[in-house]
C-alpha positions as CSV (number, residue, x, y, z in Angstrom):
1,X,-71.5,-104.1,14.0
2,X,-73.8,-105.1,16.8
3,X,-76.6,-107.2,15.3
4,X,-79.7,-108.2,17.2
5,X,-83.2,-109.5,17.0
6,X,-86.2,-107.7,18.5
7,X,-89.9,-108.4,19.1
8,X,-92.1,-111.0,20.6
9,X,-90.9,-114.6,20.8
10,X,-91.3,-116.3,17.4
11,X,-91.9,-113.0,15.6
12,X,-88.5,-111.3,16.1
13,X,-87.2,-108.9,13.4
14,X,-83.5,-108.2,12.6
15,X,-81.9,-105.1,13.8
16,X,-78.6,-103.3,14.4
17,X,-77.3,-101.0,17.0
18,X,-76.2,-97.6,15.7
19,X,-73.3,-95.5,17.0
20,X,-75.6,-93.8,19.6
21,X,-76.9,-97.1,20.9
22,X,-80.3,-96.9,19.2
23,X,-81.9,-100.0,17.6
24,X,-82.3,-99.7,13.8
25,X,-84.6,-102.0,11.8
26,X,-83.0,-104.2,9.2
27,X,-86.0,-106.1,8.0
28,X,-86.1,-104.2,4.7
29,X,-82.7,-105.6,3.9
30,X,-82.5,-109.1,5.4
31,X,-85.0,-111.7,6.5
32,X,-83.3,-112.4,9.8
33,X,-79.9,-112.7,11.5
34,X,-79.3,-116.2,10.2
35,X,-77.8,-118.3,7.3
36,X,-76.3,-116.3,4.5
37,X,-76.6,-113.0,6.5
38,X,-73.9,-114.4,8.7
39,X,-71.5,-115.1,5.9
40,X,-68.6,-112.7,5.1
41,X,-70.4,-111.4,2.1
42,X,-73.7,-111.0,4.1
43,X,-72.0,-109.1,6.9
44,X,-70.1,-106.9,4.4
45,X,-73.5,-106.0,2.7
46,X,-74.9,-105.0,6.1
47,X,-71.8,-103.0,7.0
48,X,-72.3,-101.0,3.8
49,X,-75.8,-99.8,4.7
50,X,-76.3,-96.2,5.8
51,X,-77.5,-96.9,9.3
52,X,-78.7,-93.4,9.9
53,X,-81.4,-93.9,7.2
54,X,-82.8,-97.0,8.8
55,X,-86.0,-96.8,10.9
56,X,-85.5,-96.4,14.7
57,X,-87.1,-99.0,16.9
58,X,-88.7,-98.3,20.3
59,X,-85.8,-98.8,22.9
60,X,-88.3,-100.6,25.3
61,X,-88.8,-103.5,22.8
62,X,-88.0,-107.0,23.9
63,X,-84.7,-108.4,22.6
64,X,-84.7,-111.9,21.3
65,X,-81.7,-114.3,20.8
66,X,-79.3,-112.4,18.7
67,X,-79.1,-115.2,16.1
68,X,-81.6,-117.8,14.8
69,X,-81.5,-120.9,12.7
70,X,-79.1,-122.5,15.1
71,X,-78.7,-126.1,14.2
72,X,-76.2,-127.0,17.0
73,X,-75.6,-125.4,20.4
74,X,-72.2,-126.8,21.4
75,X,-70.6,-126.3,24.8
76,X,-67.1,-126.7,26.1
77,X,-66.8,-128.0,29.6
78,X,-64.0,-127.2,32.2
79,X,-62.3,-124.8,29.8
80,X,-61.0,-122.4,32.4
81,X,-58.2,-123.7,34.6
82,X,-59.4,-121.7,37.6
83,X,-63.0,-123.0,37.2
84,X,-61.8,-126.6,37.0
85,X,-59.9,-126.1,40.2
86,X,-62.9,-124.8,42.1
87,X,-65.0,-127.8,41.1
88,X,-62.3,-130.3,42.0
89,X,-61.8,-131.4,38.4
90,X,-58.6,-131.9,36.6
91,X,-57.9,-129.8,33.5
92,X,-58.9,-132.0,30.5
93,X,-56.2,-133.1,28.0
94,X,-58.6,-132.4,25.2
95,X,-61.7,-130.2,25.1
96,X,-64.8,-131.6,26.9
97,X,-67.7,-131.4,24.4
98,X,-71.4,-131.6,25.2
99,X,-74.6,-130.4,23.5
100,X,-77.2,-128.1,24.8
101,X,-80.7,-128.4,23.3
102,X,-81.6,-125.5,20.9
103,X,-85.0,-125.3,22.7
104,X,-83.1,-123.8,25.6
105,X,-82.3,-120.7,23.6
106,X,-84.0,-117.5,24.6
107,X,-83.6,-113.8,24.7
108,X,-81.0,-112.2,27.0
109,X,-83.5,-110.7,29.4
110,X,-86.2,-113.3,29.3
111,X,-87.1,-115.0,32.7
112,X,-85.2,-118.1,33.6
113,X,-87.4,-121.1,34.6
114,X,-86.3,-123.1,37.6
115,X,-87.2,-126.7,36.4
116,X,-89.6,-128.9,38.2
117,X,-87.7,-131.0,40.8
118,X,-84.7,-128.7,40.6
119,X,-82.5,-128.3,43.8
120,X,-79.3,-127.1,42.2
121,X,-79.9,-124.7,39.4
122,X,-76.6,-122.8,38.7
123,X,-75.3,-119.9,36.6
124,X,-72.3,-119.7,34.1
125,X,-71.3,-116.6,32.2
126,X,-69.7,-117.7,28.9
127,X,-68.3,-116.3,25.7
128,X,-70.5,-117.4,22.8
129,X,-69.0,-117.9,19.3
130,X,-71.4,-117.8,16.3
131,X,-70.3,-119.5,13.1
132,X,-70.7,-117.6,9.9
133,X,-69.2,-119.9,7.3
134,X,-69.2,-123.7,7.2
135,X,-66.2,-125.2,8.9
136,X,-65.0,-128.7,8.2
137,X,-61.5,-129.8,9.0
138,X,-60.3,-126.3,9.3
139,X,-56.8,-125.4,10.6
140,X,-56.4,-123.4,13.8
141,X,-54.8,-120.6,11.7
142,X,-57.9,-120.4,9.5
143,X,-60.5,-121.1,12.2
144,X,-61.5,-117.5,12.9
145,X,-62.3,-116.9,9.2
146,X,-65.4,-119.1,9.8
147,X,-66.6,-117.0,12.8
148,X,-69.3,-114.4,12.3
149,X,-69.0,-112.9,15.8
150,X,-69.3,-113.2,19.5
151,X,-72.0,-112.8,22.2
152,X,-72.8,-113.3,25.8
153,X,-74.3,-116.6,27.0
154,X,-75.6,-117.7,30.4
155,X,-75.0,-121.5,30.3
156,X,-77.5,-122.3,33.0
157,X,-77.1,-125.8,34.6
158,X,-79.1,-128.0,37.0
159,X,-76.2,-129.7,38.8
160,X,-78.2,-132.6,40.2
161,X,-79.6,-133.4,36.8
162,X,-76.1,-133.0,35.3
163,X,-73.9,-134.8,37.8
164,X,-76.0,-137.0,40.1
165,X,-78.3,-138.7,37.6
166,X,-77.1,-141.4,35.2
167,X,-76.0,-140.5,31.7
168,X,-74.4,-137.4,30.1
169,X,-74.4,-133.7,31.1
170,X,-77.0,-132.8,28.4
171,X,-80.1,-133.2,30.6
172,X,-78.7,-130.8,33.2
173,X,-78.0,-128.2,30.6
174,X,-81.0,-128.3,28.3
175,X,-84.0,-127.2,30.3
176,X,-86.2,-124.6,28.7
177,X,-84.7,-121.1,29.2
178,X,-81.3,-122.4,30.1
179,X,-79.6,-120.7,27.1
180,X,-80.0,-116.9,27.1
181,X,-78.1,-115.6,24.1
182,X,-77.3,-111.9,23.4
183,X,-78.1,-109.0,23.6
184,X,-76.1,-108.6,20.5
185,X,-74.0,-110.5,18.0
186,X,-70.8,-108.4,17.8
187,X,-69.1,-109.1,14.6
188,X,-65.5,-110.3,14.9
189,X,-64.0,-107.1,13.4
190,X,-65.1,-105.3,16.6
191,X,-63.4,-107.9,18.8
192,X,-59.6,-107.4,18.6
193,X,-58.8,-110.4,20.7
194,X,-61.4,-112.9,21.9
195,X,-58.8,-114.1,24.5
196,X,-58.7,-110.8,26.3
197,X,-62.3,-110.1,27.4
198,X,-63.3,-109.5,31.0
199,X,-66.5,-111.2,32.1
200,X,-68.7,-111.1,35.2
201,X,-71.9,-112.3,36.8
202,X,-73.9,-111.2,39.8
203,X,-76.9,-112.7,41.6
204,X,-79.0,-110.4,43.7
205,X,-76.3,-107.7,43.4
206,X,-73.5,-110.0,44.7
207,X,-70.7,-110.5,42.2
208,X,-69.9,-114.2,42.1
209,X,-68.0,-114.4,38.8
210,X,-65.3,-111.9,37.8
211,X,-63.0,-113.5,35.2
212,X,-61.4,-113.2,31.8
213,X,-61.2,-115.2,28.6
214,X,-57.4,-115.0,29.2
215,X,-57.6,-118.1,31.5
216,X,-59.3,-120.3,28.8
217,X,-57.4,-123.6,28.5
218,X,-58.4,-124.0,24.8
219,X,-58.9,-120.7,22.9
220,X,-61.5,-119.9,20.4
221,X,-59.5,-120.7,17.3
222,X,-58.4,-124.0,18.7
223,X,-61.9,-124.9,19.7
224,X,-63.4,-124.1,16.3
225,X,-60.7,-126.1,14.6
226,X,-61.0,-129.0,17.0
227,X,-64.8,-129.2,16.7
228,X,-64.6,-129.1,12.9
229,X,-62.7,-132.4,13.0
230,X,-65.8,-134.2,14.4
231,X,-68.7,-132.3,12.9
232,X,-69.4,-129.7,10.3
233,X,-70.0,-126.3,11.9
234,X,-72.6,-124.3,9.9
235,X,-73.9,-120.7,9.9
236,X,-75.9,-120.0,13.0
237,X,-74.3,-122.7,15.1
238,X,-73.3,-121.5,18.6
239,X,-70.3,-122.6,20.6
240,X,-70.4,-121.7,24.3
241,X,-66.8,-121.8,25.3
242,X,-66.8,-122.4,29.1
243,X,-67.0,-120.3,32.3
244,X,-64.5,-118.8,34.7
245,X,-64.7,-119.5,38.5
246,X,-67.4,-118.4,40.7
247,X,-70.3,-120.7,39.9
248,X,-72.8,-121.7,42.6
249,X,-71.4,-125.2,42.7
250,X,-68.0,-123.8,43.6
251,X,-69.1,-121.7,46.6
252,X,-68.5,-123.0,50.2
253,X,-71.2,-124.0,50.9
254,X,-72.7,-124.2,47.4
255,X,-75.3,-121.5,46.5
256,X,-78.0,-122.2,44.0
257,X,-80.7,-120.2,42.2
258,X,-84.3,-119.9,43.6
259,X,-87.5,-118.3,42.4
260,X,-87.2,-114.5,42.6
261,X,-83.4,-114.4,42.3
262,X,-82.1,-111.8,39.8
263,X,-79.0,-112.3,37.6
264,X,-76.9,-109.7,35.8
265,X,-74.0,-110.7,33.6
266,X,-71.8,-109.3,30.9
267,X,-68.7,-109.5,28.8
268,X,-66.5,-106.6,27.8
269,X,-67.7,-105.0,24.6
270,X,-70.5,-107.6,24.1
271,X,-73.2,-106.2,26.3
272,X,-75.2,-107.4,29.4
273,X,-78.0,-109.7,30.3
274,X,-80.6,-109.4,33.1
275,X,-82.8,-112.3,34.2
276,X,-85.2,-113.1,37.0
277,X,-85.8,-116.7,38.1
278,X,-89.4,-117.9,37.9
279,X,-91.2,-121.1,38.7
280,X,-91.8,-123.6,35.8
């Protein structure tokens, strides 16, 4: 299934994409794409619904983040060997973990705000993993049993805030609008192998990122298992698993986003995002 949320910010309704790409309303069956809806039983109940009988939604409607009720937005840094090389960093011997504020989450096509004082706002297409069942000390072999599905994430970053100011990466990653999520939450049964997905990102029509989850250092199952050693992962939590090469920081000379720039990005089978950069 391709689950989604539609409507104005703060008033989104749950929906699902049918076989012809039309949005169908789920609000008569679930309150939202969150919590128990993301559990194996919750997803099974949705899969059993006769989609053709559900109301059709106007295709021009705004899409919101494809999941809500996110308690943690966890990111994995330097998780692609070719991206680490372009930034001059060494491949970490264990996953680099940092948090992105949940207030950064927005719809996949909402405008991206260039923060006040920003000089180095950057892009990162990433595979998002949405937790569906609480994970605590889970094995790598069982880790994917705790995943509800996958989505596209643009892990926007302000590199000066992230790397040149004192402290941790979080302040360069958490600005409002720095976490577009969606368009859909694609349930894991539709993703045969999360480590075999092509991904790309363009700015103003120029393709900067053209990679694949094949070059991840630490795969999805390992990451879920690893994180569950340090914190409980709960339904609705999002893991952003790292980016392939081609970020603005890695260009020679570096290239950063400015007001008016347009981004398009996508991951094989998971849909596409489109954003325009605006002033804060």
